[in-house]
N, C-alpha and C positions, 0 to 999 in steps of 0.2 A: 530773751524774756523781757517783755515790756510791762512796766508798772505805771499806771496812771494815778498820780496822787502821792505827794511826799509827806503825808502826815504819819501818825504812829503806825497804822496798819501797813502802809506802803513801805516805810523805812524798815520795819521789822521783817517784812517779807523779803526785801532786798538783801538784808544782811544774812538771813537764814538761807536763801537760795545760793548766795555766794559760798556760804559755809558748806553747803551740800555739793559744791563743785560745779554749779552752773556757770559756764564760761563767761557769758556776757549778760549782764542785767542792766537795763536802762530804766531810770526813774524820771518821769516827767512831773514837774511841779510848776504850777502856774504863778506862784508867788516868787519873790526874789530870793527866798531862803527856804530850806527844808524845815519841817517842824509842825506845820498845820496849826490848829487852834491853840495848842499849848503855848506857842510863842507869845500870845497876847494875854495869857492868864498868869499874872505875877504872884498869885498866892501859892502857898505850899500845898502838898498833898498829891503830887504826881510821882509815879515811878514805883509804888509799892508792889502792885500786882505783877509787873514784869521785870523790874530791875532790883527789887527787894531793897529799895532805899527811898527815902522821901526827899523831894526837891521841889523847887519852883517850876512853873510851866516852862519858862525860857531855858532854865538849866536842863530840864528833861529833854526839850527839843534839841538843844546843842549836843547833849550826850548821844542821842540816837543818830543825829546827823553825822557826828564824828565816827560812829560805828559803821554807818553805811559807806562812808568814804574809805575808812580803813579796810573794809572788806573788799574793796575794789570795784564797787558798782559804779556805773556811769550815771551822772546826774545832770539833767538839763533843767535849770530853773528858768522862770519867766517863759515857760513853754506849756501851751495848752493843747490838749487833744480836742479838736473841734468837730470832727466828723469821721465816720467810718468810710474807708475806701475799699474794703474787702472784709472777709471773714475775720482776719487777724491783722488787718492793716488800718492804721489810723493816720489821718492828716493832722499835722502838728504845726501850730502857729507860734513863732518865737522871734526874738530879735535877730536870730540867724537867718530867718526867712520862713518860707512855707515848705514843709517836707512831708513825705509819706514814709511812715515807719512800719515795717512788717516784722512780725515775730512769730516764733513757734507757739507761744502762749502769751496771753494778755491777762493781767490782773487789774481790775477796776477797784481802786481804793480812794474814791473821790469824796468820801465823808458825807456830812449832812449839814443842814443849816436851820436856823430858827425861822418860822414863818413870820414875816413882817406884818405890820398893821393892815396893809391893803389885803393880804391873803386871808386875814381873819375877819374881813368885812366889817371893820369898825367904822361907823359913819362919823361925819363931822367935817371940820375944816382940815386944810392940808398945811399946817404951819411947820416951821423948823422946830427941832427939839424932840422929834419922835425917833427912837433908836431901837435896835435889838441889842442883846448883850454883847455880841461880837463887835458891833459898831461902837458901843460904849467903851469896850476895852481898848480898841484901837485908838479912839480919841484920847483916852486918859493915858494909857501906857505908851502908845506909839507916837502921838502928837504932843503929849505933855499938857493937855488942856483939861479944864474942868467942864463937865457936861452941862452944868447949870447950877442954879441956886437951890431949887427944890424939885424933887422928883417923885413920881409914882411908878412903882414896879408892878407890872402885870405878870402874875405867875407866882407859884410858891413851891417849885421843885428845886432840885439841887442847884441848877444854874441860876435860878432867881436869887438865891442867897449869895451866889458869887457876884451877881450884879449889885446887890445891896452893899457887899463888902467894898467893891470898886468905887461906888458912889461915895460911901462914907469916908473911905481913905483919901479920896480926892477933894473932900470938903463940900460935897453936895448933901444937903439935908434930904432924907428920905421921908416923905410925908406919910406914905402907906404902901403896903403890899396888897394886891387885890387878886383873888383866885375864885374861880367858879365852883371849886370843890369845897367840901365841908371843913377841911383842915389842910395844913401844909403837908407836903409829900417828901420832905427830906428827913434827915436824922435830927433828933431833938437837940443834940449838942451843937450841931452846925447851925440850926435855927436860932439857938440862944446866942451863940458867939457872934453871928452876923447881924441879927436883928433884935432878939429878945433883950439883950443887955442894954441896947440903945432905946428900948421902949418904942420900937417902930410898930405901929398897929398892923395887924393882919386882918383884912376884911374878907371873910369867907362867904361862899355862896353868892358871889357878886359878878355881874357882867358889865364890862365897860360899854356904854351905849353912845358915847360921843367924846371926841377930842375937839377942843375949842381953841381959838387963837388966830389972830391976824398977824402974819409975819412970824411970830413966835408963840409956842404953846402958852396958854394962860390958865388951862384947867381941863379936867376930865369929869364926865358925868357917869354914874353907874347905877345899876338897879340891884336891889337885894332880892334874889330869886324867891326865898320862902315867903316874904311879906309883900313884895312888889314896891317897897319904899325906894325912892330915888334920892340921890345925894350928889353933891359936887365937891371936888377938891381942887383948890388952887395950886398950880404948879407950873413950872416952865420947861419940864422935861418929862417924857413918858418913855419907859423902857419895857418893850415887849420881850418876854423871856420864854424859853422852852418852845413847846408845840413843834417838835422837830420834824423835818421832812428830809429824806435822803437827797443828796445831789445826784439825781437819777437820770438826768437828761441824756447823757451818753449811753447809759444802759438801755433806755427806752428806744433811742434812735438806732441802736444796734439790734433791735428786735428781740431782746431777751424776755423770757417769761417773767412777769413781775408779780410780787406778792401783794394781795389786796390789803393786808393788814399793815405791813411795814412800808409799803409803797416803794420798796427797793427790789432788786432782783431776787428771785427765788433760787436758793442754793441748797446743796446737800452738805453733809458733814465734811466733805473734802473741798468745799467752797466752789464746786463746779456749778456754773450756770447752765441754762438750756442750750447754749451755743458751744459746740466743741472747741476746746482750747481757750475758752474765756472763763475766768474765775472772778470772784468778787469777795471782798472782806472789809471789815471795819464798819464804821458808821454809815456807809452806803447801804448796809443791810438793815439798819435799825437806828433810830435816833432816840437818845444818844447815850452810848455807853462811855465809860471813862476812857482816857487815853491808854491806860494800861490794858484794859480789856480789848480795845481795838488793836493794840500791839500784839497781844497773844493770839488774836484771830489772824493777823497777818502772818505770824509765825506758823500757825496751823495750816493756813492756805498754802504756804510754801511746801509743806509736805505733800499735799495733793498735786501741786504743780510739778514737783520733782518726779512723782510717779508717772504723771502724764508725759513729761519730757523723756522719761526713760523708755516707755513702751507705746505711748500714744493711745492707750486703750482707756475704756471706761464709759464712754458716752453711749455705747450700744446697749447698756443694761437698762432694764425697766426702772422707771422712777416712780416711787410711791409718794403722793402728796401727804403732808402733815398739816392738818387744819385745826383751828381752835374754835371753841364755842363761847359765846358771850356768857359772863362778863370778861373773859380773856379776850385780848384784842389782837395779839400776834405772837408768833413763835419763830425762832431762828435757831438752826436751819429748819426750813419748812418743806423739805423733800428728803427722801431716803432712797439710796440705790443699793439694795441688798447685794452683798458680795463685791463691793467696790474696792476692796483691798485695804481699807483703813483698819489699823490694828488697835486703835485706842477708842474706847467708847466715846461718842460725841457728847459735847456739853450743849444743852439746850437753854436758851434764854427766852423768857416770856415777859409780857406785860399784861396788867389787868386794868379794867376801866372803872373799878369801884373799890372802896375800902371793904375788905373781907377779913374779919378777925377769925382765926382758926379755921382754915379751909383745907380740904384734901383735893389734890389734882389727880385725875385718873387718865390713863392713856389706853385706848382701845383700838383694835383693828377688827371691824365687824363686831361679832359678839365676844371676841376674846379680850380679856383684861390683861394688858401687858405690864402695867405699872401703876402703883398707887403711892403717893407721897404727901405727907402732912406738913403744913406750914403754919407757924404761929399767927402770922398776919400777912395779908397781901395788900399792897399800897399802890395806887396809881402813880405813874411816872417813876416807879422804882422797879428795877429788874428782879425777876425771879429766876433762880438757877435750878433747873430740873435735871436730875441724874439721867444718864443716857444708856445704861446697860441694857435696857429693854429693846434698843434699836436692833440688836442682833436677832431678835425673835420676830421681826417684821417679815411677812411673807410677800414676795414680789407680785403675786396674783390675788391677794386677799383684799385689795381695795384700800381706800384712804384711811390713814391713821387719824383718829379724833382725840383731841386733848381737851378736857373739860373739867369744871368743878364738880365734884361728886354730889349727886342729888339734885342737879338742875343745870340750866344753861341751854341756849339754843345754838345750833350750828350757824356761825356767822361768817365762816371763812376768814376770820380775822378783820372784818370791816369795823370801822370806827364811826 
């Protein structure tokens, strides 16, 4: 069994596969250590969903890395899968040299990344001092350096407030947070602890229109969407947060069917992709869930992998797509294979593109109503958990399953 990615999903899958008796499990990790993003997140809050205890990001990463090694999995760090050489064969580049690794099954757990300034098409100069949250955390916690004297944070979701915490703790003043949405998308307590108590202004409904500076950032310009008013803020650091995209290059070059909404591979509840023997889990499927949720997905994927390794079956069954209608933007899993052998009702995760107080989500296959579930509020950049008992009622020949807000919404296939 070959696992590409040594973050929470990959580590949890490796430990679970060994627990299930899979003789050889090899984990490839391109960094020098296992752990993924949590290694650089020095705040508390990790581990509750999967380990039922709270710890810092580095502590969480160390705990899972120790579990993987204690379980007897092989681990190759500083080793990157760079290209496919066959259906379940990958070329690996590492200090050991260039290798081809073949396996009976492959799990892609390559995670996700924030879209940087260039990918967001923000115009202006190209000075130093423009970062993502990940780059900021590595600079502060990895290199022990301060990012700058005065920063602007672009975004107002969970990770945005993590960036504010990192900046404040390292001695950088946060001049403002800027979001194009009408309010923040995190939990009120977190927003207050990271920014509210420091009286950091949150500028809503605003788009960054220019980054300026020769050599080093000296300011940003933004426009207020509702009024068209423009304004500038002096700063020497800009941190672009959130706006996640899966690290999907390996999945794409492998010819896997991709989901238009998540931009990751389309999977069923057993985490099977469109390619026999290739599975996917964690934040490669969606950006970005917590480390604990990614870990639970890795563990769930191990169940599907173990069934495949036992009998090699499953990919010959008809796959039923699961699509969403706007303002929903994506759902995972986004395919169902009736009769695939999974004994537990799947857990579906969704995202919405607009604030919706008091909404009902409906699931239909053709004219049949399969499920209705009421939610107090739906918030962009915050996940929705949808119960999955209805999946057992999906017919293999009855067409696409549609998930929509009751009373409206256009079928968008999850596009953003």
